C-alpha atoms as a printed R data frame, in Angstrom:
    type eleno elety resid chain resno       x       y       z
1   ATOM     1    CA   MET     A     1   0.000   0.000   0.000
2   ATOM     2    CA   LEU     A     2   2.781   2.423   0.930
3   ATOM     3    CA   TYR     A     3   4.571   1.514  -2.300
4   ATOM     4    CA   HIS     A     4   1.556   2.642  -4.318
5   ATOM     5    CA   LEU     A     5   0.864   5.713  -2.197
6   ATOM     6    CA   LEU     A     6   4.351   7.119  -1.695
7   ATOM     7    CA   TYR     A     7   6.556   5.898  -4.558
8   ATOM     8    CA   PRO     A     8   4.617   7.917  -7.199
9   ATOM     9    CA   LEU     A     9   5.378  11.072  -5.164
10  ATOM    10    CA   ARG     A    10   9.163  10.655  -5.571
11  ATOM    11    CA   GLU     A    11   9.270  13.464  -8.159
12  ATOM    12    CA   TRP     A    12   8.149  15.921  -5.473
13  ATOM    13    CA   PHE     A    13   9.933  14.320  -2.528
14  ATOM    14    CA   GLY     A    14  13.082  12.441  -3.519
15  ATOM    15    CA   PRO     A    15  13.418  10.184  -0.430
16  ATOM    16    CA   PHE     A    16  10.217   8.357  -1.456
17  ATOM    17    CA   ASN     A    17  12.307   6.775  -4.216
18  ATOM    18    CA   VAL     A    18  13.517   4.312  -1.584
19  ATOM    19    CA   PHE     A    19  10.194   2.449  -1.888
20  ATOM    20    CA   ARG     A    20  11.277   1.075  -5.260
21  ATOM    21    CA   TYR     A    21  13.851  -1.144  -3.551
22  ATOM    22    CA   ILE     A    22  12.702  -4.616  -2.548
23  ATOM    23    CA   THR     A    23  15.434  -4.794   0.093
24  ATOM    24    CA   PHE     A    24  14.085  -1.681   1.852
25  ATOM    25    CA   ARG     A    25  10.516  -2.935   1.843
26  ATOM    26    CA   THR     A    26  11.600  -6.420   2.942
27  ATOM    27    CA   PHE     A    27  13.391  -5.000   5.972
28  ATOM    28    CA   TYR     A    28  10.386  -2.990   7.089
29  ATOM    29    CA   ALA     A    29   7.942  -5.822   6.386
30  ATOM    30    CA   THR     A    30  10.088  -7.929   8.723
31  ATOM    31    CA   VAL     A    31  10.053  -5.268  11.433
32  ATOM    32    CA   THR     A    32   6.332  -4.575  11.010
33  ATOM    33    CA   ALA     A    33   5.288  -8.221  11.271
34  ATOM    34    CA   GLY     A    34   7.575  -8.785  14.258
35  ATOM    35    CA   LEU     A    35   6.256  -5.790  16.179
36  ATOM    36    CA   LEU     A    36   2.632  -6.642  15.421
37  ATOM    37    CA   VAL     A    37   3.045 -10.151  16.824
38  ATOM    38    CA   PHE     A    38   5.036  -8.876  19.804
39  ATOM    39    CA   PHE     A    39   2.402  -6.334  20.850
40  ATOM    40    CA   LEU     A    40  -0.771  -8.225  19.885
41  ATOM    41    CA   MET     A    41   0.107 -11.652  21.272
42  ATOM    42    CA   PRO     A    42  -0.258 -10.781  25.008
43  ATOM    43    CA   ARG     A    43  -3.886  -9.747  24.451
44  ATOM    44    CA   PHE     A    44  -4.512 -12.930  22.463
45  ATOM    45    CA   ILE     A    45  -2.998 -15.037  25.254
46  ATOM    46    CA   ALA     A    46  -5.050 -13.220  27.896
47  ATOM    47    CA   TYR     A    47  -8.260 -13.778  25.894
48  ATOM    48    CA   PHE     A    48  -7.661 -17.529  25.622
49  ATOM    49    CA   ARG     A    49  -6.879 -17.746  29.318
50  ATOM    50    CA   ARG     A    50 -10.104 -15.956  30.203
51  ATOM    51    CA   LYS     A    51 -12.072 -18.347  27.993
52  ATOM    52    CA   ARG     A    52 -10.078 -21.284  29.377
53  ATOM    53    CA   MET     A    53  -9.319 -22.467  25.847
54  ATOM    54    CA   GLY     A    54  -6.021 -24.317  25.903
55  ATOM    55    CA   GLN     A    55  -3.985 -27.069  24.328
56  ATOM    56    CA   ILE     A    56  -5.232 -30.636  24.691
57  ATOM    57    CA   ILE     A    57  -2.374 -33.103  25.267
58  ATOM    58    CA   ARG     A    58  -2.567 -36.615  23.826
59  ATOM    59    CA   GLU     A    59  -2.604 -39.373  26.429
60  ATOM    60    CA   GLU     A    60  -0.080 -41.424  24.444
61  ATOM    61    CA   GLY     A    61   2.426 -38.553  24.375
62  ATOM    62    CA   PRO     A    62   5.397 -38.173  26.758
63  ATOM    63    CA   GLN     A    63   4.298 -37.833  30.374
64  ATOM    64    CA   SER     A    64   6.326 -34.637  30.805
65  ATOM    65    CA   HIS     A    65   4.009 -32.920  28.306
66  ATOM    66    CA   HIS     A    66   0.908 -33.226  30.457
67  ATOM    67    CA   THR     A    67   1.970 -30.140  32.404
68  ATOM    68    CA   LYS     A    68   1.464 -28.168  29.162
69  ATOM    69    CA   ALA     A    69  -2.263 -28.942  29.076
70  ATOM    70    CA   GLY     A    70  -4.341 -25.782  29.050
71  ATOM    71    CA   THR     A    71  -1.630 -23.583  27.504
72  ATOM    72    CA   PRO     A    72  -3.289 -21.133  25.088
73  ATOM    73    CA   THR     A    73  -3.073 -22.235  21.471
74  ATOM    74    CA   MET     A    74  -3.901 -20.952  17.959
75  ATOM    75    CA   GLY     A    75  -1.205 -18.276  18.158
76  ATOM    76    CA   GLY     A    76  -0.840 -18.767  14.416
77  ATOM    77    CA   VAL     A    77  -3.896 -16.534  14.015
78  ATOM    78    CA   VAL     A    78  -1.876 -13.538  15.196
79  ATOM    79    CA   MET     A    79   1.114 -14.536  13.056
80  ATOM    80    CA   ILE     A    80  -0.945 -14.878   9.885
81  ATOM    81    CA   ALA     A    81  -2.728 -11.587  10.565
82  ATOM    82    CA   ALA     A    82   0.626  -9.842  11.125
83  ATOM    83    CA   VAL     A    83   2.127 -11.266   7.932
84  ATOM    84    CA   THR     A    84  -0.927 -10.266   5.924
85  ATOM    85    CA   LEU     A    85  -0.931  -6.697   7.240
86  ATOM    86    CA   ALA     A    86   2.818  -6.301   6.763
87  ATOM    87    CA   VAL     A    87   2.659  -7.559   3.162
88  ATOM    88    CA   LEU     A    88  -0.321  -5.349   2.334
89  ATOM    89    CA   LEU     A    89   1.525  -2.388   3.799
90  ATOM    90    CA   TRP     A    90   4.940  -2.882   2.184
91  ATOM    91    CA   GLY     A    91   4.358  -5.101  -0.856
92  ATOM    92    CA   ASN     A    92   3.765  -4.267  -4.505
93  ATOM    93    CA   LEU     A    93   0.106  -5.258  -4.665
94  ATOM    94    CA   THR     A    94   0.115  -5.627  -8.446
95  ATOM    95    CA   ASN     A    95   2.424  -8.654  -8.147
96  ATOM    96    CA   PRO     A    96   0.562 -11.965  -8.699
97  ATOM    97    CA   TYR     A    97   3.134 -14.067  -6.832
98  ATOM    98    CA   LEU     A    98   2.570 -12.023  -3.713
99  ATOM    99    CA   TRP     A    99  -1.186 -12.628  -3.838
100 ATOM   100    CA   LEU     A   100  -0.766 -16.359  -4.474
101 ATOM   101    CA   ALA     A   101   1.598 -16.682  -1.524
102 ATOM   102    CA   LEU     A   102  -0.832 -14.795   0.703
103 ATOM   103    CA   GLY     A   103  -3.735 -16.875  -0.605
104 ATOM   104    CA   THR     A   104  -1.901 -20.095   0.237
105 ATOM   105    CA   LEU     A   105  -1.094 -18.828   3.723
106 ATOM   106    CA   LEU     A   106  -4.681 -17.759   4.420
107 ATOM   107    CA   SER     A   107  -6.420 -20.785   2.881
108 ATOM   108    CA   PHE     A   108  -4.289 -23.437   4.596
109 ATOM   109    CA   GLY     A   109  -4.370 -21.375   7.776
110 ATOM   110    CA   SER     A   110  -8.180 -21.367   7.607
111 ATOM   111    CA   LEU     A   111  -8.170 -25.152   7.348
112 ATOM   112    CA   GLY     A   112  -5.959 -25.331  10.422
113 ATOM   113    CA   PHE     A   113  -8.238 -22.854  12.203
114 ATOM   114    CA   VAL     A   114 -11.263 -25.104  11.660
115 ATOM   115    CA   ASP     A   115  -9.289 -28.105  12.914
116 ATOM   116    CA   ASP     A   116  -8.139 -26.240  16.035
117 ATOM   117    CA   TYR     A   117 -11.597 -24.862  16.733
118 ATOM   118    CA   LEU     A   118 -13.196 -28.299  16.541
119 ATOM   119    CA   LYS     A   119 -10.580 -29.709  18.915
120 ATOM   120    CA   LEU     A   120 -11.229 -26.963  21.441
121 ATOM   121    CA   THR     A   121 -15.014 -27.170  21.258
122 ATOM   122    CA   ARG     A   122 -15.393 -30.945  20.980
123 ATOM   123    CA   GLY     A   123 -12.609 -31.767  23.415
124 ATOM   124    CA   ARG     A   124 -10.502 -34.942  23.472
125 ATOM   125    CA   ASN     A   125  -8.477 -33.759  20.456
126 ATOM   126    CA   LEU     A   126 -11.378 -34.467  18.063
127 ATOM   127    CA   GLY     A   127 -10.591 -32.258  15.081
128 ATOM   128    CA   LEU     A   128 -10.946 -32.916  11.389
129 ATOM   129    CA   ARG     A   129 -10.197 -36.416  10.168
130 ATOM   130    CA   ALA     A   130  -6.976 -36.946   8.249
131 ATOM   131    CA   ARG     A   131  -8.828 -37.784   5.031
132 ATOM   132    CA   GLU     A   132 -10.954 -34.643   5.356
133 ATOM   133    CA   LYS     A   133  -7.892 -32.453   5.719
134 ATOM   134    CA   LEU     A   134  -6.129 -34.125   2.799
135 ATOM   135    CA   LEU     A   135  -9.181 -33.663   0.586
136 ATOM   136    CA   VAL     A   136  -9.380 -29.941   1.333
137 ATOM   137    CA   GLN     A   137  -5.632 -29.595   0.868
138 ATOM   138    CA   ALA     A   138  -5.865 -31.326  -2.508
139 ATOM   139    CA   VAL     A   139  -8.562 -28.871  -3.649
140 ATOM   140    CA   LEU     A   140  -6.484 -25.900  -2.481
141 ATOM   141    CA   VAL     A   141  -3.379 -27.198  -4.270
142 ATOM   142    CA   ALA     A   142  -5.362 -27.746  -7.472
143 ATOM   143    CA   GLY     A   143  -6.506 -24.130  -7.316
144 ATOM   144    CA   LEU     A   144  -2.942 -22.938  -6.740
145 ATOM   145    CA   TRP     A   145  -1.715 -25.046  -9.668
146 ATOM   146    CA   PHE     A   146  -4.320 -23.591 -12.028
147 ATOM   147    CA   LEU     A   147  -3.628 -19.987 -11.041
148 ATOM   148    CA   LEU     A   148   0.136 -20.378 -11.001
149 ATOM   149    CA   PHE     A   149   0.671 -22.327 -14.214
150 ATOM   150    CA   ARG     A   150  -2.414 -21.551 -16.296
151 ATOM   151    CA   VAL     A   151  -3.114 -17.925 -15.338
152 ATOM   152    CA   VAL     A   152   0.234 -16.458 -14.262
153 ATOM   153    CA   GLY     A   153   2.180 -18.670 -16.658
154 ATOM   154    CA   LEU     A   154   4.982 -19.949 -14.414
155 ATOM   155    CA   SER     A   155   7.262 -22.480 -16.090
156 ATOM   156    CA   ASP     A   156   6.647 -26.137 -15.200
157 ATOM   157    CA   GLU     A   157  10.346 -26.972 -15.442
158 ATOM   158    CA   LEU     A   158  11.889 -28.820 -12.526
159 ATOM   159    CA   VAL     A   159  15.294 -27.416 -11.577
160 ATOM   160    CA   PHE     A   160  17.950 -29.674 -10.046
161 ATOM   161    CA   PRO     A   161  20.316 -27.716  -7.767
162 ATOM   162    CA   PHE     A   162  23.552 -29.418  -8.862
163 ATOM   163    CA   LEU     A   163  22.772 -30.071 -12.539
164 ATOM   164    CA   LYS     A   164  22.932 -27.048 -14.837
165 ATOM   165    CA   THR     A   165  21.296 -28.522 -17.922
166 ATOM   166    CA   LEU     A   166  18.719 -30.909 -16.465
167 ATOM   167    CA   HIS     A   167  15.420 -28.972 -16.434
168 ATOM   168    CA   PRO     A   168  12.654 -31.431 -17.392
169 ATOM   169    CA   GLU     A   169   9.174 -30.055 -18.066
170 ATOM   170    CA   LEU     A   170   6.649 -31.934 -15.952
171 ATOM   171    CA   GLY     A   171   3.432 -30.756 -17.623
172 ATOM   172    CA   LEU     A   172   0.409 -32.189 -15.819
173 ATOM   173    CA   LEU     A   173   2.723 -34.210 -13.585
174 ATOM   174    CA   TYR     A   174   3.526 -30.965 -11.853
175 ATOM   175    CA   LEU     A   175   0.116 -31.107 -10.127
176 ATOM   176    CA   PRO     A   176   0.899 -34.171  -7.949
177 ATOM   177    CA   PHE     A   177   4.423 -32.830  -7.457
178 ATOM   178    CA   LEU     A   178   2.986 -29.508  -6.259
179 ATOM   179    CA   PHE     A   179   0.736 -31.410  -3.862
180 ATOM   180    CA   LEU     A   180   3.758 -33.252  -2.483
181 ATOM   181    CA   VAL     A   181   5.741 -30.041  -1.965
182 ATOM   182    CA   VAL     A   182   3.029 -27.829  -0.461
183 ATOM   183    CA   VAL     A   183   1.096 -30.400   1.566
184 ATOM   184    CA   GLY     A   184   4.282 -32.224   2.553
185 ATOM   185    CA   THR     A   185   5.862 -29.035   3.902
186 ATOM   186    CA   SER     A   186   2.643 -28.055   5.650
187 ATOM   187    CA   ASN     A   187   2.218 -31.373   7.431
188 ATOM   188    CA   ALA     A   188   5.940 -31.747   8.169
189 ATOM   189    CA   MET     A   189   5.913 -28.443  10.019
190 ATOM   190    CA   ASN     A   190   2.792 -29.570  11.862
191 ATOM   191    CA   LEU     A   191   4.596 -32.731  13.008
192 ATOM   192    CA   THR     A   192   7.659 -30.736  14.092
193 ATOM   193    CA   ASP     A   193   5.591 -28.400  16.265
194 ATOM   194    CA   GLY     A   194   5.729 -30.596  19.350
195 ATOM   195    CA   LEU     A   195   8.089 -28.826  21.770
196 ATOM   196    CA   ASP     A   196   8.345 -25.251  23.010
197 ATOM   197    CA   GLY     A   197  10.000 -23.189  20.279
198 ATOM   198    CA   LEU     A   198  10.996 -26.231  18.237
199 ATOM   199    CA   ALA     A   199   9.261 -25.506  14.918
200 ATOM   200    CA   ILE     A   200   9.487 -21.731  14.747
201 ATOM   201    CA   VAL     A   201  13.279 -21.342  14.411
202 ATOM   202    CA   PRO     A   202  13.622 -23.874  11.553
203 ATOM   203    CA   PHE     A   203  10.667 -22.092   9.944
204 ATOM   204    CA   MET     A   204  12.498 -18.774  10.227
205 ATOM   205    CA   VAL     A   205  15.649 -20.322   8.754
206 ATOM   206    CA   VAL     A   206  13.767 -21.602   5.706
207 ATOM   207    CA   ALA     A   207  11.898 -18.297   5.327
208 ATOM   208    CA   GLY     A   208  15.219 -16.443   5.400
209 ATOM   209    CA   VAL     A   209  16.804 -18.781   2.852
210 ATOM   210    CA   TYR     A   210  13.884 -18.461   0.450
211 ATOM   211    CA   GLY     A   211  13.663 -14.715   0.963
212 ATOM   212    CA   LEU     A   212  17.209 -14.446  -0.357
213 ATOM   213    CA   LEU     A   213  16.515 -16.954  -3.152
214 ATOM   214    CA   ALA     A   214  13.414 -15.005  -4.197
215 ATOM   215    CA   TYR     A   215  15.406 -11.784  -4.415
216 ATOM   216    CA   LEU     A   216  18.181 -13.430  -6.464
217 ATOM   217    CA   THR     A   217  15.740 -15.284  -8.746
218 ATOM   218    CA   GLY     A   218  13.858 -12.066  -9.494
219 ATOM   219    CA   HIS     A   219  17.051 -10.141 -10.327
220 ATOM   220    CA   VAL     A   220  18.167 -10.840 -13.893
221 ATOM   221    CA   LYS     A   221  21.869 -10.128 -13.308
222 ATOM   222    CA   PHE     A   222  22.184 -12.166 -10.124
223 ATOM   223    CA   ALA     A   223  20.185 -15.036 -11.602
224 ATOM   224    CA   HIS     A   224  22.390 -15.127 -14.704
225 ATOM   225    CA   TYR     A   225  25.599 -14.942 -12.659
226 ATOM   226    CA   LEU     A   226  24.520 -17.716 -10.269
227 ATOM   227    CA   GLN     A   227  23.032 -19.816 -13.098
228 ATOM   228    CA   ILE     A   228  19.641 -20.094 -11.439
229 ATOM   229    CA   PRO     A   229  16.279 -19.636 -13.193
230 ATOM   230    CA   TYR     A   230  15.245 -16.020 -13.714
231 ATOM   231    CA   VAL     A   231  11.566 -15.494 -12.874
232 ATOM   232    CA   PRO     A   232  10.449 -11.892 -13.514
233 ATOM   233    CA   GLY     A   233   8.523 -10.420 -10.607
234 ATOM   234    CA   VAL     A   234   9.225 -13.221  -8.130
235 ATOM   235    CA   GLY     A   235  11.667 -11.007  -6.233
236 ATOM   236    CA   GLU     A   236   8.652  -9.429  -4.520
237 ATOM   237    CA   LEU     A   237   8.323 -12.649  -2.519
238 ATOM   238    CA   ALA     A   238  11.322 -11.446  -0.518
239 ATOM   239    CA   VAL     A   239   8.899  -9.019   1.149
240 ATOM   240    CA   PHE     A   240   6.578 -11.926   1.967
241 ATOM   241    CA   CYS     A   241   9.414 -14.058   3.366
242 ATOM   242    CA   GLY     A   242  10.647 -11.110   5.390
243 ATOM   243    CA   ALA     A   243   7.206 -10.787   6.950
244 ATOM   244    CA   LEU     A   244   7.212 -14.533   7.714
245 ATOM   245    CA   PHE     A   245  10.615 -14.207   9.389
246 ATOM   246    CA   GLY     A   246   9.537 -11.192  11.443
247 ATOM   247    CA   ALA     A   247   6.322 -12.845  12.592
248 ATOM   248    CA   GLY     A   248   8.305 -15.918  13.606
249 ATOM   249    CA   LEU     A   249  10.720 -13.796  15.631
250 ATOM   250    CA   GLY     A   250   7.871 -12.094  17.478
251 ATOM   251    CA   PHE     A   251   6.179 -15.435  18.127
252 ATOM   252    CA   LEU     A   252   9.368 -16.987  19.505
253 ATOM   253    CA   TRP     A   253   9.356 -14.421  22.324
254 ATOM   254    CA   TYR     A   254   6.209 -16.071  23.706
255 ATOM   255    CA   ASN     A   255   6.761 -19.626  22.436
256 ATOM   256    CA   ALA     A   256  10.201 -20.127  24.009
257 ATOM   257    CA   HIS     A   257  10.312 -22.563  26.930
258 ATOM   258    CA   PRO     A   258   8.168 -22.481  28.995
259 ATOM   259    CA   ALA     A   259   5.746 -21.587  26.206
260 ATOM   260    CA   GLU     A   260   2.977 -19.085  26.891
261 ATOM   261    CA   ILE     A   261   1.292 -19.859  23.560
262 ATOM   262    CA   PHE     A   262   1.315 -22.560  20.881
263 ATOM   263    CA   MET     A   263   0.807 -21.794  17.202
264 ATOM   264    CA   GLY     A   264  -1.750 -24.578  16.664
265 ATOM   265    CA   ASP     A   265  -2.638 -26.145  13.332
266 ATOM   266    CA   VAL     A   266  -3.734 -22.742  12.066
267 ATOM   267    CA   GLY     A   267  -0.103 -21.670  12.278
268 ATOM   268    CA   SER     A   268   1.775 -24.813  11.315
269 ATOM   269    CA   LEU     A   269  -0.432 -25.748   8.352
270 ATOM   270    CA   GLY     A   270  -0.683 -22.196   7.005
271 ATOM   271    CA   LEU     A   271   2.956 -21.202   7.462
272 ATOM   272    CA   GLY     A   272   4.286 -24.535   6.213
273 ATOM   273    CA   ALA     A   273   2.145 -24.419   3.080
274 ATOM   274    CA   ALA     A   274   3.306 -20.847   2.430
275 ATOM   275    CA   LEU     A   275   6.943 -21.995   2.472
276 ATOM   276    CA   GLY     A   276   6.147 -24.788   0.023
277 ATOM   277    CA   ALA     A   277   4.363 -22.376  -2.320
278 ATOM   278    CA   VAL     A   278   7.281 -19.930  -2.233
279 ATOM   279    CA   ALA     A   279   9.720 -22.751  -3.032
280 ATOM   280    CA   VAL     A   280   7.678 -23.594  -6.128
281 ATOM   281    CA   MET     A   281   7.431 -19.984  -7.294
282 ATOM   282    CA   VAL     A   282  11.173 -19.364  -7.080
283 ATOM   283    CA   LYS     A   283  11.833 -22.677  -8.901
284 ATOM   284    CA   GLU     A   284  13.865 -24.154  -6.031
285 ATOM   285    CA   GLU     A   285  11.458 -26.880  -4.985
286 ATOM   286    CA   LEU     A   286  14.046 -29.626  -4.513
287 ATOM   287    CA   LEU     A   287  16.291 -27.354  -2.458
288 ATOM   288    CA   LEU     A   288  13.518 -27.305   0.147
289 ATOM   289    CA   VAL     A   289  14.608 -30.825   1.139
290 ATOM   290    CA   VAL     A   290  17.991 -29.376   2.140
291 ATOM   291    CA   ALA     A   291  16.882 -26.044   3.647
292 ATOM   292    CA   GLY     A   292  14.057 -27.733   5.542
293 ATOM   293    CA   GLY     A   293  16.071 -30.843   6.365
294 ATOM   294    CA   LEU     A   294  14.811 -30.876   9.948
295 ATOM   295    CA   PHE     A   295  11.179 -30.889   8.787
296 ATOM   296    CA   VAL     A   296  12.025 -33.737   6.397
297 ATOM   297    CA   ALA     A   297  13.660 -35.762   9.183
298 ATOM   298    CA   GLU     A   298  10.649 -35.297  11.470
299 ATOM   299    CA   ALA     A   299   8.198 -36.379   8.771
300 ATOM   300    CA   LEU     A   300  10.338 -39.351   7.721
301 ATOM   301    CA   SER     A   301  10.603 -40.533  11.318
302 ATOM   302    CA   VAL     A   302   6.807 -40.840  11.481
303 ATOM   303    CA   ILE     A   303   6.610 -42.639   8.127
304 ATOM   304    CA   LEU     A   304   9.392 -45.054   9.090
305 ATOM   305    CA   GLN     A   305   7.905 -45.669  12.530
306 ATOM   306    CA   VAL     A   306   4.488 -46.544  11.133
307 ATOM   307    CA   GLY     A   307   5.926 -48.688   8.328
308 ATOM   308    CA   TYR     A   308   8.289 -50.579  10.628
309 ATOM   309    CA   PHE     A   309   5.508 -51.111  13.176
310 ATOM   310    CA   LYS     A   310   3.280 -52.715  10.551
311 ATOM   311    CA   LEU     A   311   6.029 -54.830   8.952
312 ATOM   312    CA   THR     A   312   7.320 -56.249  12.229
313 ATOM   313    CA   GLY     A   313   3.962 -56.791  13.900
314 ATOM   314    CA   GLY     A   314   4.273 -54.201  16.625
315 ATOM   315    CA   ARG     A   315   7.992 -53.413  17.031
316 ATOM   316    CA   ARG     A   316   9.166 -49.793  17.057
317 ATOM   317    CA   LEU     A   317  12.075 -48.227  15.220
318 ATOM   318    CA   PHE     A   318  12.134 -45.185  17.522
319 ATOM   319    CA   ARG     A   319  11.087 -44.868  21.144
320 ATOM   320    CA   MET     A   320   8.384 -42.495  19.897
321 ATOM   321    CA   ALA     A   321   7.768 -40.490  16.732
322 ATOM   322    CA   PRO     A   322   8.143 -37.721  15.607
323 ATOM   323    CA   LEU     A   323  11.897 -37.724  16.090
324 ATOM   324    CA   HIS     A   324  12.035 -35.090  18.842
325 ATOM   325    CA   HIS     A   325  10.028 -37.389  21.137
326 ATOM   326    CA   HIS     A   326  12.604 -40.147  20.597
327 ATOM   327    CA   PHE     A   327  15.356 -37.946  22.004
328 ATOM   328    CA   GLU     A   328  13.127 -36.783  24.861
329 ATOM   329    CA   LEU     A   329  12.499 -40.392  25.898
330 ATOM   330    CA   SER     A   330  16.220 -41.104  25.506
331 ATOM   331    CA   GLY     A   331  16.865 -38.730  28.386
332 ATOM   332    CA   TRP     A   332  17.554 -35.399  26.696
333 ATOM   333    CA   PRO     A   333  15.955 -32.411  28.483
334 ATOM   334    CA   GLU     A   334  13.440 -30.526  26.351
335 ATOM   335    CA   ASN     A   335  15.645 -27.448  26.002
336 ATOM   336    CA   LYS     A   336  18.588 -29.547  24.802
337 ATOM   337    CA   VAL     A   337  16.454 -31.223  22.131
338 ATOM   338    CA   VAL     A   338  15.135 -27.862  20.938
339 ATOM   339    CA   VAL     A   339  18.464 -26.034  20.802
340 ATOM   340    CA   ARG     A   340  20.265 -28.919  19.099
341 ATOM   341    CA   PHE     A   341  17.499 -29.170  16.528
342 ATOM   342    CA   TRP     A   342  17.845 -25.405  15.964
343 ATOM   343    CA   ILE     A   343  21.561 -25.908  15.302
344 ATOM   344    CA   VAL     A   344  20.781 -28.625  12.763
345 ATOM   345    CA   SER     A   345  18.256 -26.368  11.022
346 ATOM   346    CA   VAL     A   346  20.785 -23.520  10.739
347 ATOM   347    CA   ILE     A   347  23.339 -25.917   9.251
348 ATOM   348    CA   CYS     A   348  20.707 -27.085   6.750
349 ATOM   349    CA   GLY     A   349  20.033 -23.469   5.774
350 ATOM   350    CA   ILE     A   350  23.732 -22.801   5.233
351 ATOM   351    CA   LEU     A   351  24.084 -25.943   3.124
352 ATOM   352    CA   ALA     A   352  21.117 -24.879   0.996
353 ATOM   353    CA   LEU     A   353  22.647 -21.459   0.307
354 ATOM   354    CA   SER     A   354  26.028 -23.023  -0.436
355 ATOM   355    CA   THR     A   355  24.520 -24.773  -3.458
356 ATOM   356    CA   LEU     A   356  24.280 -21.375  -5.180
357 ATOM   357    CA   LYS     A   357  28.011 -21.709  -5.913
358 ATOM   358    CA   LEU     A   358  27.741 -25.364  -6.927
359 ATOM   359    CA   ARG     A   359  25.601 -24.971 -10.022
């Protein structure tokens, strides 16, 4: 909004020319989202405490988690609202990629909101069924695919980070691939969100990595120099990723151990899907496996646990899945699990960025 209001006035007031720069607007989108979450979250927490609406802990989970029962949840509502306001304030609102990223965030967040609301009102963790959520997610992904590849005209090439010339066009096969990327990232973040502060730092790392990738991909000279795909206009997603990072930073203030608020499915599903959508738009889908390596490990631990349990007739590969519960039950204090997982996520982010020089 400010870009459209103030940038045209640069001829009369030169300093307004600064609004043309994506880097400037990204910085202030980050600050805006962070401050909004920081100042709005205490009221949100107080409201949930007054209504006595708090997290329901699964009986089969670690015993140490039962003390967390009743902690306010659905903090993702504030995060999504802050990101949306920051993007509307600092983004170029004529950019289609920006609207598609926001649409993904809001639509998947709405699905998570319904799931959280049903759990809180029905009790006993009775939210949407897994098949119901997957069906809605499939419809949302189909809509994103149509708008992104049939309306906006994004290339359906698949870029391999280490192979310069291998860019196969997937055609209609990109639809199931898009489902895998967006829904996989969304649900992987949901699985990771099991300890105080655990999911939000890896989320911020991935948002930071893809904010930089979006800027480079949307800049013709940088893209050519680094031998990455050039996608005109996608650089505006740096503003979106900056807002994601800022909202995550503000949320961490209240989600750090002992957590005063949980993000809920509204946060994990919406924010995770937004990361997956951004990865697709900047044509670095496969790099998400590296940048979000911690999310991948958490999701794989659940898949392997279930598969091994069925194949062996009841034996377990891990003490408990997702992976962070395995280390908890192995004797690691919660804070040690969280901080060490943060370290792993930062290393994954650095490795992802290092591939820019290995093209």
